[in-house]
N, C-alpha and C positions, 0 to 999 in steps of 0.2 A: 504494500500500500504506500502511495506517495504521500509524504508529509505535506499538509496544507499550511502555508505560511501564516494565515490569519486565524488558525483554530485556537480556541481557548477552552481549557478544561476547568471544571468547577468541582471541588470535593468538599461536601458539607453534609452532615447527617440530618440537618433540619430541612425538611421538604419545602417549607415556605421560603426559606432563604435561597435554596437552590433554584426554585421557580423564579423568584424576584431577580436574582443575579443573572440567571440565564436570559431572561427577557430583556434586561438592561443591555447585556452584551450583544444580543441579536439586534436590538434597536440601533446599535452603533455600527452594524454591518459586518460583524465578525461571526464566524461559525462557533458553535458552542456544544459541549458535551458534558453531562453531569454524572457524578458518582456520589454514593452515599457513604462510602468508607474508603480508607486508604487501601485496604486489601482488594476492593473491587477495581480501583484505579491500577494497582500493580498487576492485575490479571490481564490488562489490555496488552496486545502484541507490542513488542519493542519498537516496531516500525512506526506505530501510531504515537509519535511524540509531538505534543502540542507546541505552539509558539509561546504560550504563557499558561501558568497554572495558578488558579485562585483557590487557596487552600485554608480550610478551617483549622485552627490550632487544636481545639478540643474535639477529638473524634473517638468513637468507640474502638477498642482494640489498639491498633497502631495509631498514635496521634500524629498531628501535622509535623511536629519537629522530628519525630521518628521517621516519618516518610521522607522528609528532607534529607536526613542522614542516609537512608536506604538508597535514594537516588544518587547521592554523592558517591557512595561506595560502589555503585554500579556504573559510575562515570557517565551518568545521564545528566546533561546540563539544560535545565529549563528555568527561565525567569519565574520566580515564585512570589506571589502576593499573598501574605497571610491575613486572615480575618479572625477576630476573636470577640467574644462577648464580654471579655474582662479586660480592664485596663492594666494588664500585667506587664510592667516595664521590664523586669528581668527577662521574661520570656521573649519580649520583642528584641531586646539586646542580643540574646543568644541567636535568634533567628536571623537578624541582620548580619551578625558576625559570621554566621554559617553560609552567608551568600544570598539571603532573601532580598528581593528588590524593594519591597514595601511591606509595612505592617499597619493594617487599618483596624480600628476598634469599632464594633457594632454599637449603635447605628452609625453608618458612615454616609457621607455625601456621595450621590451617584457620580458626580463629575470627578471626585477624588479617585474613585475606583476606576472609572474609564481612563482617566489620565495615566494611572499606574499601569493599566493594561496596555495602553498605547506605547508607554515607555518599554514595557516588557517585550512587545512584538518588535519594536525598533531595535532593541538590544539583540534579540534573536536573529534578526535579519543582518545586523552588522557582523555577528559572529559567523554567519554563513558567507558573507561577502569578502572574507579575508582573501587577498590575492594568492593564487596558487603558484608555487615555484615552477620554473620551466621544466617540462618533462614529467611533472607529477599530475596525472590525469584523474579526475573524479570529483564529484560534489556530494556524494551520499553522506549521510550522517556518520556511519562507522568509519569511512575513510577520512572525513574531516576531523573526526575525533583523534585518529592516529596521527594526522598531520599536526594537530594542536599540541599533542604530547611531544612530538618531535621538535616543534618550535620552542616549547618550554625548556626542554632539556638541552637543546642545542647550545644555548648561551653558557652552560655550565661545563665543568670538566668531568661530570659524573660518567661512570661506566654504564653502558646501555646494553640491555639484552633484548633483542628483537625475536619474537616468537611468532609462530603461525605456519600454515601449511606451505609446502614447496610452491614457488611461483607466485606468492602474494606480493612481492615487491620489497623484500627486506633490504636488498642492496640499494634500491632506490631511496628508501628512507634513511639508510646509513649515509649515503651521499648528501642527503638533505641536512641531516644533523651536522655533518662535517662542514658543509657550505655555510651554515648559519652560526658556526662556532668561532671562537677567537683563533682557532687553528686553521681557518679556511685558507690562509695563504700557504700552509704547509702541505705535504703530500698526503694523499689518500691511498693507502696500501692495503690490498685485499689478499686473503689467503683462504682457500677452501680446505678445511681440515680433513674432509672425507676423501680428498683426491690423492692423498699421499700416505704411504706406510709410515710406521712410527719413526724409523731412523731418518727418513727424508723429511718428515714433518718437523722434527727437532732441528735439523740443520737449516731448513728453510726459515724457521722462526728465529733462531738465535745466531745463525751464521757459523762459520768454522774457521779455524786457523790452518795455515799450511801444514800438511802432514798429520792432520787430525785423524784421517782415515785413508785407506787406499784410494788414490785418485784425487785427493785434495792437494793439488800441486801448487795452488795459490790460495791465500786467505780470501774469504768472501763474507761480506756483511749479510745478516739475515733480515727478515721483514721488520723486526722490531727496530733495528738500526735504520733501515730505509724509511721508516715512518716517523723518524725523529722530528719533532715540531709539528706533527700532524696527527692523523688518525690511523689506527690499525684495525681493519675490519676482518674478523674471524668468522667465516661462514661455516655452518655445520660444526659448531664448537663442541657439540655433544659427542662427536666422533673421536675426540682426543683420547689417547690411551692413558691409563693412570700415571705412567712414568712422565709423559709430556705434561699432563695436568699439574703434577707436582712442581715441575720446573717453571711452568707458566704462572703458577700461583705466586711465585717470587716476583714476577713482573708486576702483578697487581698489588701485592702487599708491600714490597720493599722498593718497587720502582727501579729494579736493577736486574742484570742478567750477565751471563758469561757465554762467549762463543764456545762451540764444541772444540775441545783440545786446547782451550785457552785458560789462563789463570787470572787475567785482568777483569775486575768487576766493572761493568759499564752501567751508566744510568739509562733508564728506559723513559725517555721523554715522549711518551705517546698517550693518546686518549684511546681507550679500547671500546669498540662496539662489536658485540658478538651476536650471532644469529643461529637459530636452530629450528628445525621442524619436528624435533623429537620432544617427547614428554620428559622434561628434565627431572620432574618429581619422581617419576617411575624409575628413571635411571639412577637417581639418588637412592631410592629404596632397594634397588638391586645391587648397589655397591659399585655401579659402573661409573659414577660421577662422585668426585670428592665433595663433601658438604662444604668445606671451607672455600673451595673454588666456586661452587654454586652461589653462595651468598656474596662473594666478591663480584661475580658477574651480574647478579640480580639486584643491583643498586637501583636501577630505574628500568622497568620492563615495559615494553610496548607490544601488545598482541595485534598483529595485522589481520584484518578480516578476510575470509575467503571471498572469492568473486561471487559465489552464489548468495552471499549475504548483502551484496551491494549491486544487484542487477541493473539498477538505474545508471550505473557508470559504464555499462557495456557499450552503448552507442558512441559515447565520447571516445572511449578507448579504441573502438574499431575505426572511427574516423581518423584518429591520431595515427594509428598503424598504417592505414591506407595512404594517408598523406606522406608519412615518413618513408614508407617502403616502396611506394609506387615508382617514383623516378629512378631509383637504383635498380629495381628489378625489371622495369618495362622501358626505361629510357625516356619516360614522359609521365605526367601526372596520371594516376589511375582513376577510373570511373568509380562511382559509388556502388553500393550493393543493392540487390533487389529487395522488395518488401518481404517476400517469402524467406529469403536468407536472413533478413533482419529479425523476423519473428522467430526463426529457429535458433538464432544466436541467443536470443533472450530466453528461450525455453530450455536451452542446454544447461546442465549443472556445472560444467567446467571444473572437473576434479583437479586439473593441472593449473587452474587459476589464470592469472594474467599471462603467464608465460605460455600456457596452452593456447589462449586466445590469440596472442601475437603470432605464434607458429602457424595457427590455423589460417589467419589472414594472409601471412606470407605465402603459405602453400596455395591458398585459393588464388592469389594474384598471379603466381607463376603458372598454375594449371589452367588459368582462364584465357591464356594466349592474348591478353590485352583487353578482352571484353570485360564488362562489369563482373566482378568476382561472384561466383555462385556460393551456395552454402558450403562452408568448410566441412570436411568429412566428419569432424568431431560433433558438429551441430546437426547432423542429419537425423531425421526422425526414423521410425521403423522403416526398413527397406521396402520399396514397392514390390509387389509380387512379380511384376514383369521384368525386374532386374536380374541379370545373370551376374551374381556377385563375383564368381571366379573371373569372368571376363572383365568386369569393371575393375577389380583389383589389379589384374594384369595391365590394363590400360594405364592405371594410375602409376604403376611402377615404371612402365615404359616412358611415360611422359616426364616423370621425375628424373629418370636417367638422361633423357634427351635434354631437358632444361639444365641439368647439372653438367652437361658435356661429358657424360659417362663417368663422372667422378662419383664413385659409389658412396664415399663418406658424405658428400654434399647431398646426394639423392636420399640417403637414409635420413639426414636431418630434415629435409623437405617433407618427407613422409611421416616424420615423427617416430621412426623406427631405429633400433640399434643396427649396426652394420651386420651383425650375425643374423638378425631377423630378415634384413634385406637380402642377404645372400641366400637364405633359405627360400624366400619367395622367388628369387631369380632362378634358382635351380628347379623349383617346382614348375615355373612357367617356361623353362628352357631358354632363359635369357643370359645365362652365364657364359 
């Protein structure tokens, strides 16, 4: 459900007050929905977040201040106007300190409430209108929330842990944090911890001295040194082995390290941003992750939403990818997509998230031969009965190889396959 900018919710256990306040709000041209308890309000879907909340302090069960705390803990930001039948100054002070926009005592003047509601809606609109950094696409509430957290932590030196499914944009957010930090003029150095075995990961992180191991004919700085004055981004940090975890903990705790085969202690002048798609709590309980490392990494955590939880961002992302990829792939700007393809893109769950969407658009552009791209393979609905799936799959493999100039690695990437799976299909279709 799309959030309506001018929707106002009212939570009050007094039916007469609910009716009077909702009528007043409607007379001002705003949409309104009423609830008789905080629990009823909390039962609404998360997507249905209003632009302003008029909230009674004294509610049965969960009171208004408790609801305010629950929303804050869930990281749901709504301008709140409190109503109370008691002139309770300490309560109003607590509410305002906790972020309430206004605190009105019953009976209140209609114009005072309407003015407060207008201020709340204006505040909500301003928060949505924050300019987006270049290359960061999306305006959904979950994505804006992640961007807001990145902006807050960017100005600090805090270690950041980015969590979320693969392909949700963790490196994009890491770059954003770096670019808004005091280290923006320094290097941004990335390392995928899952891509290297233990010995290589250790040497990549810390570097090595000449003669440290067979083949170390010259000294070489590691990523920690290369990132000096800037940011070290460790992707898939949950894949570090216990031995490397212990050594990297020293970087976070003592801000120092040693090269492999060296004796000189060096200072680690880096800001660390780590990312993982693993459940680190589960890894902690299984003994696969050191507790002290986890808490050093988990100083400020940002969980990135999967694409299925922000489908309203799909059209903008598709347009961005078509605009960015079209000239390089086709030698000219690409055409748009058909309405049918657009609908199927929105209906697909995108388990691979934004990365899968980008790959699908790239593949569709290539296989379209310059015509408006059809529905990417990932977004296809159930196959039509008239389709010969074996023939269709063979044609896709042949076209991918042709567009890749018979480069099997590139063709596999275009099809979203591993090279092994591509070779298997080529053998099956007699294309090897």
